[in-house]
C-alpha positions as CSV (number, residue, x, y, z in Angstrom):
1,X,14.1,-45.9,-15.3
2,X,15.6,-45.4,-12.1
3,X,13.9,-43.4,-9.0
4,X,15.8,-40.6,-9.8
5,X,15.1,-39.9,-13.1
6,X,11.3,-40.3,-12.1
7,X,11.4,-38.2,-9.3
8,X,13.0,-35.3,-11.8
9,X,10.1,-35.9,-14.0
10,X,7.8,-35.6,-11.5
11,X,9.2,-32.4,-10.1
12,X,9.0,-31.0,-13.6
13,X,5.6,-31.7,-13.9
14,X,4.4,-30.9,-10.4
15,X,6.4,-27.3,-10.8
16,X,4.7,-26.5,-13.9
17,X,1.6,-27.1,-12.0
18,X,1.9,-25.2,-9.0
19,X,3.1,-22.1,-11.2
20,X,-0.5,-22.6,-13.0
21,X,-2.5,-22.7,-9.9
22,X,-0.6,-20.1,-7.9
23,X,-1.1,-17.5,-11.0
24,X,-4.9,-18.4,-10.8
25,X,-4.6,-17.5,-7.0
26,X,-3.1,-14.4,-7.6
27,X,-5.1,-13.6,-10.4
28,X,-8.7,-13.9,-8.2
29,X,-6.9,-12.0,-5.5
30,X,-5.6,-8.8,-7.9
31,X,-9.4,-9.0,-9.4
32,X,-10.9,-8.7,-5.8
33,X,-8.7,-6.0,-4.2
34,X,-9.3,-4.0,-7.8
35,X,-13.3,-4.5,-6.7
36,X,-12.4,-3.6,-3.1
37,X,-10.8,-0.2,-4.6
38,X,-13.9,0.4,-6.2
39,X,-16.1,0.2,-3.3
40,X,-13.6,2.1,-1.6
41,X,-13.6,5.1,-4.2
42,X,-17.5,4.8,-4.7
43,X,-18.5,4.4,-1.1
44,X,-20.1,1.1,-1.7
45,X,-21.7,-0.9,1.1
46,X,-23.7,-3.6,-0.5
47,X,-22.8,-6.1,-2.7
48,X,-23.8,-5.7,-6.8
49,X,-23.6,-7.7,-9.6
50,X,-20.0,-7.0,-10.4
51,X,-18.9,-8.0,-6.9
52,X,-21.1,-11.1,-7.4
53,X,-19.0,-11.9,-10.3
54,X,-15.5,-10.9,-8.4
55,X,-17.0,-13.4,-5.7
56,X,-16.8,-16.1,-8.3
57,X,-13.6,-15.3,-10.0
58,X,-11.7,-15.3,-6.5
59,X,-13.3,-18.4,-5.1
60,X,-12.1,-20.2,-8.3
61,X,-8.4,-18.6,-7.8
62,X,-8.7,-19.6,-4.1
63,X,-9.8,-23.1,-4.9
64,X,-6.4,-23.5,-7.4
65,X,-4.1,-22.0,-4.9
66,X,-5.3,-24.5,-1.9
67,X,-5.2,-27.3,-4.7
68,X,-1.6,-26.3,-5.2
69,X,-0.9,-26.2,-1.4
70,X,-2.3,-29.9,-1.2
71,X,-0.3,-30.9,-4.2
72,X,2.9,-29.2,-3.0
73,X,2.7,-31.0,0.4
74,X,2.5,-28.3,2.5
75,X,-0.1,-29.5,4.7
76,X,1.9,-33.0,4.7
77,X,1.3,-36.4,3.0
78,X,-1.0,-37.9,5.1
79,X,-4.7,-38.5,3.6
80,X,-5.9,-37.2,6.5
81,X,-4.5,-33.7,6.6
82,X,-5.4,-33.7,2.9
83,X,-8.7,-34.4,3.6
84,X,-8.7,-31.4,6.6
85,X,-7.0,-29.2,3.8
86,X,-10.1,-29.7,1.3
87,X,-12.3,-27.6,3.9
88,X,-11.7,-24.4,2.7
89,X,-12.1,-25.7,-0.6
90,X,-15.5,-26.7,-0.2
91,X,-16.2,-23.2,1.3
92,X,-14.9,-21.6,-1.8
93,X,-17.2,-24.1,-3.8
94,X,-20.3,-23.3,-1.9
95,X,-19.0,-19.3,-2.1
96,X,-18.9,-19.6,-6.3
97,X,-22.4,-21.8,-6.0
98,X,-24.1,-19.5,-3.9
99,X,-22.7,-16.3,-5.5
100,X,-24.0,-18.1,-9.1
101,X,-27.5,-18.7,-7.9
102,X,-27.5,-15.1,-6.3
103,X,-26.6,-13.4,-9.7
104,X,-29.6,-15.4,-11.1
105,X,-32.0,-14.1,-8.6
106,X,-32.6,-17.4,-6.7
107,X,-31.3,-17.0,-3.1
108,X,-30.4,-13.2,-1.6
109,X,-27.4,-12.2,0.0
110,X,-28.4,-12.6,3.3
111,X,-28.8,-16.4,2.7
112,X,-27.8,-18.7,5.5
113,X,-25.6,-20.6,2.8
114,X,-23.2,-17.6,2.5
115,X,-22.6,-18.1,6.1
116,X,-22.2,-21.8,6.1
117,X,-19.4,-21.1,2.6
118,X,-17.5,-18.3,4.8
119,X,-17.0,-20.9,8.1
120,X,-16.1,-23.5,6.0
121,X,-13.7,-21.0,4.6
122,X,-11.9,-19.1,7.4
123,X,-12.3,-22.5,9.8
124,X,-10.7,-24.4,7.1
125,X,-8.1,-21.9,6.6
126,X,-7.1,-22.0,10.5
127,X,-6.4,-25.5,10.0
128,X,-4.9,-25.3,6.8
129,X,-2.6,-22.5,8.8
130,X,-1.9,-24.9,11.3
131,X,-1.0,-28.0,9.0
132,X,1.4,-25.8,7.0
133,X,3.3,-24.9,10.2
134,X,3.5,-28.5,11.5
135,X,4.3,-29.7,8.2
136,X,7.3,-27.7,7.9
137,X,7.4,-28.4,4.4
138,X,7.9,-24.6,3.7
139,X,10.8,-23.5,5.8
140,X,11.0,-19.6,4.8
141,X,8.5,-17.2,4.9
142,X,5.9,-18.7,2.7
143,X,5.1,-21.1,5.5
144,X,3.1,-18.1,7.2
145,X,1.2,-17.4,4.0
146,X,-1.8,-19.4,4.8
147,X,-2.0,-18.0,8.3
148,X,-1.9,-14.3,7.0
149,X,-5.2,-14.7,5.3
150,X,-6.8,-15.6,8.6
151,X,-4.9,-12.9,10.4
152,X,-5.9,-10.6,8.0
153,X,-9.5,-10.8,8.1
154,X,-10.2,-8.8,11.8
155,X,-7.3,-6.6,11.0
156,X,-8.9,-5.6,7.4
157,X,-12.3,-5.1,8.7
158,X,-10.9,-3.0,11.7
159,X,-8.9,-0.9,9.5
160,X,-12.2,-0.2,7.2
161,X,-14.0,0.7,10.1
162,X,-11.2,2.8,11.8
163,X,-11.0,4.5,8.5
164,X,-14.6,4.2,7.5
165,X,-14.2,2.8,4.3
166,X,-14.7,-0.6,4.6
167,X,-13.6,-1.5,0.7
168,X,-9.9,-0.3,1.7
169,X,-10.1,-2.4,4.5
170,X,-11.2,-5.6,2.7
171,X,-8.8,-4.7,-0.1
172,X,-6.3,-5.5,2.6
173,X,-7.6,-9.3,3.0
174,X,-7.6,-10.0,-0.6
175,X,-4.2,-8.7,-0.7
176,X,-2.9,-11.8,1.6
177,X,-4.5,-14.2,-1.2
178,X,-2.1,-12.7,-3.8
179,X,0.5,-13.0,-1.4
180,X,-0.6,-16.7,-0.8
181,X,-0.8,-17.3,-4.9
182,X,3.1,-16.2,-5.4
183,X,4.1,-18.3,-2.4
184,X,2.3,-21.3,-4.2
185,X,3.8,-20.3,-7.7
186,X,7.2,-19.5,-6.6
187,X,7.6,-22.9,-4.4
188,X,10.0,-25.7,-5.2
189,X,7.9,-28.9,-5.5
190,X,8.8,-31.4,-2.5
191,X,7.9,-34.9,-3.5
192,X,7.6,-37.7,-0.9
193,X,10.7,-39.5,0.0
194,X,10.9,-42.9,-1.7
195,X,13.6,-45.9,-1.6
196,X,15.3,-45.4,-4.6
197,X,15.0,-48.4,-6.9
198,X,15.7,-49.0,-10.6
199,X,13.0,-50.5,-12.7
200,X,14.3,-52.7,-15.8
């Protein structure tokens, strides 16, 4: 089998994978946006059981989207950059796990573990945004998608405070995770360059 044929087969598999992972990220973001709108309409200010479930769904979807980024070589093909890109994945995994514990009544919403999770998520996303811009795998609007998830956070909270409705502001933040999922879902796989050779 020639290297070209192998690359074609890899691209087909990777394309299917990133569509699945991107779709999961989009769905997680949509669910979170809908819950934020619920907050806005009902005027909620504290998390309830449904929001805890939504956090878990959003975290799983976001993990899928980030794994899609890594698989697409968006942050670069280096083991170091891939390892750094796993930081927000760990943060989301921690968020999902602590949300499960909270729903089970084992910890409260003020548990410091939540803070560690959020720190890993947004600190990690800053690194992912920088690595994505530096790698230049994505050269269109997609390259800004990870950065927008970071920038949207202070803007969303500020907007929520400005209009007096936290739910609407937070909904803007989650909307950019839907955009990130769309970027992953519609991206074309870029294989790591390799020397073409023919195998008997």
